[in-house]
C-alpha positions as CSV (number, residue, x, y, z in Angstrom):
1,X,0.0,0.0,0.0
2,X,2.9,2.4,0.7
3,X,4.2,2.1,-2.9
4,X,1.0,2.3,-4.8
5,X,1.7,5.8,-6.2
6,X,5.0,4.7,-7.8
7,X,3.4,1.5,-9.1
8,X,0.5,3.5,-10.6
9,X,3.0,6.0,-12.1
10,X,4.3,3.2,-14.4
11,X,0.8,2.5,-15.7
12,X,0.0,6.2,-16.1
13,X,3.3,7.5,-17.6
14,X,5.2,4.4,-18.5
15,X,8.1,5.6,-16.5
16,X,10.4,3.4,-14.4
17,X,13.6,3.8,-12.5
18,X,15.5,1.4,-14.8
19,X,18.0,4.1,-15.8
20,X,18.8,4.9,-12.2
21,X,19.2,1.2,-11.4
22,X,21.5,0.7,-14.4
23,X,23.7,3.7,-13.3
24,X,23.9,2.2,-9.8
25,X,25.0,-1.1,-11.3
26,X,27.7,0.6,-13.3
27,X,29.0,2.4,-10.2
28,X,29.0,-0.8,-8.3
29,X,31.0,-2.6,-11.0
30,X,33.5,0.3,-11.2
31,X,33.9,0.3,-7.5
32,X,34.6,-3.5,-7.5
33,X,37.2,-3.0,-10.1
34,X,39.1,-0.6,-8.0
35,X,39.1,-2.2,-4.6
36,X,41.5,-0.9,-2.1
37,X,41.6,2.6,-3.5
38,X,43.1,4.9,-0.9
39,X,42.7,8.2,-2.7
40,X,38.9,8.7,-2.6
41,X,39.1,12.1,-4.2
42,X,40.8,10.6,-7.3
43,X,38.3,7.7,-7.4
44,X,35.4,10.1,-7.5
45,X,37.2,12.2,-10.2
46,X,37.6,9.1,-12.3
47,X,34.0,8.1,-11.7
48,X,32.7,11.5,-12.9
49,X,34.9,11.5,-16.0
50,X,33.8,8.1,-17.1
51,X,30.0,8.2,-16.3
52,X,29.2,11.9,-16.4
């Protein structure tokens, strides 16, 4: 019952959050590729250059 507005939004506008989920999966894969990164600032820089 708490999610009925978002469920109905799909049927009204045919919009989903698939693009956001895909972007999150890309970030997760990128993060797994660079495990143990000590320079977080550089990691975020690389992330924005690749996916922005």
